[in-house]
C-alpha positions in Angstrom: -111.5 25.5 53.9 -111.8 24.5 50.0 -110.4 21.4 48.7 -107.3 22.1 46.4 -107.4 25.7 46.9 -105.7 28.2 49.6 -106.9 28.2 52.9 -109.7 30.7 53.7 -109.3 31.4 57.4 -107.4 29.4 60.1 -108.4 29.3 64.0 -106.5 31.4 66.5 -105.7 28.9 69.4 -105.8 31.8 72.0 -109.5 33.4 71.4 -110.7 30.7 69.0 -111.7 33.4 66.1 -111.3 33.0 62.5 -108.7 35.1 61.2 -106.9 35.0 57.7 -104.1 32.6 57.2 -101.8 35.4 55.5 -101.1 37.5 58.9 -98.9 36.8 61.8 -100.7 37.8 64.6 -104.3 37.7 65.6 -106.2 41.0 65.3 -108.7 40.1 68.0 -106.4 39.3 71.1 -102.7 39.8 69.5 -101.9 36.2 69.9 -98.7 35.5 67.6 -99.9 32.7 65.1 -96.5 32.4 63.4 -93.1 33.9 63.3 -93.4 35.1 59.9 -95.6 35.8 56.8 -96.5 32.4 54.9 -95.2 32.4 51.5 -97.8 32.0 48.3 -97.1 29.5 45.5 -98.5 30.5 42.1 -101.9 28.8 42.9 -102.4 30.8 45.9 -101.7 28.4 48.4 -99.5 28.6 51.3 -96.4 26.7 51.3 -94.5 26.1 54.2 -90.9 25.0 54.1 -90.3 21.4 54.7 -87.2 20.4 57.3 -84.9 17.9 56.3 -85.3 14.8 58.0 -81.6 13.9 59.6 -79.8 11.2 57.8 -80.0 7.7 59.2 -76.6 6.6 60.1 -75.4 3.9 58.2 -74.4 0.7 60.6 -70.8 -1.0 59.5 -71.2 -4.7 58.8 -71.7 -7.1 61.5 -68.6 -9.2 62.0 -68.7 -12.9 63.2 -70.1 -13.0 66.8 -72.2 -10.0 66.4 -75.7 -9.2 66.5 -77.8 -6.6 65.5 -77.1 -3.4 68.1 -74.6 -5.5 70.2 -70.8 -5.6 69.4 -68.8 -8.6 70.7 -66.1 -7.6 72.9 -62.9 -8.9 71.9 -61.0 -10.9 74.5 -57.5 -9.3 75.9 -55.4 -12.0 74.6 -52.2 -10.0 74.5 -52.8 -8.9 78.1 -53.6 -12.5 79.4 -50.5 -13.7 77.7 -48.0 -11.1 79.3 -49.9 -11.8 82.8 -49.4 -15.3 82.4 -45.7 -15.1 81.3 -45.2 -13.0 84.4 -46.5 -15.6 86.8 -44.4 -18.4 85.1 -41.5 -16.1 85.4 -42.2 -15.6 89.3 -42.4 -19.4 89.6 -40.0 -20.5 87.0 -36.8 -19.3 89.2 -37.5 -20.7 92.1 -37.5 -24.6 90.6 -34.2 -26.1 90.0 -34.3 -25.5 86.5 -33.1 -21.9 86.4 -31.5 -19.4 88.6 -32.3 -16.0 89.3 -29.7 -14.8 87.4 -30.3 -16.7 84.1 -33.3 -15.1 83.7 -32.8 -11.5 85.3 -30.3 -8.8 84.8 -27.4 -9.3 87.1 -24.4 -6.9 86.2 -23.8 -5.9 82.4 -25.8 -8.5 80.6 -23.0 -8.5 77.6 -23.2 -11.5 75.4 -26.6 -12.4 77.6 -28.4 -9.7 76.0 -31.6 -12.0 75.8 -31.7 -11.5 79.7 -33.2 -8.1 78.9 -36.2 -9.6 77.6 -36.8 -12.3 80.3 -36.0 -9.9 83.3 -39.6 -8.2 82.9 -41.1 -11.5 83.4 -39.2 -12.2 86.5 -40.2 -11.4 90.1 -38.1 -12.6 93.2 -40.7 -10.8 95.1 -44.5 -12.0 95.6 -45.8 -8.7 96.6 -43.9 -7.4 93.9 -45.5 -9.7 91.6 -48.9 -9.2 92.5 -49.0 -5.1 92.2 -47.1 -5.2 88.9 -49.3 -8.0 87.4 -52.4 -6.9 88.7 -51.6 -3.4 87.1 -50.8 -4.8 84.1 -54.0 -6.8 83.9 -55.9 -4.1 84.9 -54.9 -1.2 82.4 -53.6 -3.6 79.3 -57.2 -5.2 79.8 -59.0 -1.7 79.4 -56.5 -0.3 76.8 -56.9 -3.9 74.7 -60.4 -3.3 74.6 -60.2 0.5 73.6 -57.2 0.3 71.1 -56.7 -3.4 70.3 -53.8 -5.5 70.8 -50.8 -3.6 69.3 -51.0 -0.5 71.4 -50.4 -2.9 74.5 -47.6 -4.9 73.2 -45.7 -1.8 72.2 -46.1 -0.3 75.6 -45.1 -3.4 77.1 -41.9 -3.6 75.3 -41.2 0.0 75.5 -41.7 0.2 79.3 -40.6 -3.3 80.5 -37.9 -4.2 78.2 -36.8 -0.3 77.4 -36.8 0.4 81.3 -34.5 -2.8 81.8 -32.3 -2.0 78.9 -32.1 1.8 80.2 -31.1 0.5 83.9 -29.0 -1.8 82.5 -26.9 0.9 80.5 -27.0 3.4 83.6 -25.9 1.5 86.5 -22.2 -0.4 86.8 -23.8 -3.2 88.3 -27.1 -3.3 87.8 -29.8 -5.9 89.4 -33.0 -5.4 87.7 -36.4 -7.6 87.1 -40.0 -7.2 86.9 -42.0 -5.1 84.6 -43.0 -1.9 86.8 -41.9 0.2 84.1 -44.3 -1.5 81.5 -47.3 -1.2 84.4 -46.8 2.4 84.7 -46.7 2.8 80.8 -50.3 1.2 80.6 -51.4 2.8 83.4 -50.1 6.5 82.1 -51.5 5.8 78.5 -54.8 4.7 79.9 -55.4 7.9 82.1 -54.3 10.5 79.4 -57.5 10.8 77.9 -59.4 11.5 81.1 -56.8 14.0 82.0 -57.4 15.8 78.8 -61.1 15.8 79.2 -60.7 17.0 82.6 -58.4 19.7 81.6 -61.3 20.9 79.0 -64.1 20.9 82.0 -65.6 17.9 80.7 -66.9 15.2 82.8 -65.4 11.5 83.0 -66.0 8.3 83.6 -63.0 6.9 84.8 -61.9 6.8 88.1 -58.4 9.1 88.4 -58.3 8.7 92.1 -57.9 5.2 91.9 -55.5 5.2 89.3 -53.3 7.6 91.1 -53.2 5.7 94.1 -52.2 2.5 91.9 -49.5 4.2 90.2 -48.0 5.8 93.6 -47.8 2.2 94.9 -46.2 0.9 91.6 -43.8 3.8 91.5 -42.5 3.7 95.0 -41.9 -0.3 94.8 -38.1 0.1 94.7 -38.4 1.6 97.9 -39.2 -1.8 99.0 -37.8 -4.4 96.2 -34.2 -4.1 95.3 -34.5 -5.3 91.8 -37.5 -2.7 91.4 -35.6 -0.1 89.2 -36.5 3.6 89.4 -35.2 4.2 85.9 -37.5 1.5 84.4 -40.5 3.3 86.0 -39.2 6.9 84.6 -39.0 5.3 81.0 -42.3 3.7 81.6 -44.1 6.8 82.2 -42.2 8.5 79.3 -43.3 5.7 77.2 -47.2 5.9 78.5 -47.4 9.6 77.3 -45.2 9.3 74.1 -47.8 6.5 73.0 -50.7 7.6 75.0 -51.0 11.1 73.5 -51.5 10.1 69.8 -53.9 7.3 71.0 -56.2 9.6 73.0 -56.2 12.2 70.4 -57.6 9.7 67.8 -60.4 8.6 70.5 -61.3 12.3 71.2 -61.8 13.1 67.5 
């Protein structure tokens, strides 16, 4: 080959013959040399199209506590605070400081409207507290890692406080405590992205069977615990759908 000029020949990889660089098939063995005839520049040289290199993705600036390639996980402070408050509420009324009726909704709240806020953190049944707080801890932690603290707090308020308020509004003499509505709201909101992916035929990483079993246990708690509300559970499921769908769509984009 000459330096600076066009290639005089190329070698066929099939038969080893020297052939013209301007043909697409070897005339001796018929081997395909290239998909199309090369372009010739003004100087008679073969020019090839250069492929553009993919743009290198730009990484965001590192935050405090991060190292290159590893992002520090934020701690679920809101979830921990909600679970801790529930544990305190489970133990507080058992002392001589307050009675169950002072922190739960027993009858119409009337001027004691603040009991609607304290009732989701009050548990008279240890098993009910264990199941509900465990569900809040698990799915609140997962949601807080995925979306931050604000959606977790909003779901607890809508499902927990909203569920207690709805129960107090429907029944003539309501007796309601606990946050089964909040637990279902967090669980449903977490499960929606996987349900949407499953509907689209995509693979999922979450355990929907385990989630369904936990949801069934929480939803059926009113059968075993008198102050667990069916209405609060329904409000929690509705809150999980209303809040979870926009969150899921923002994540799946």
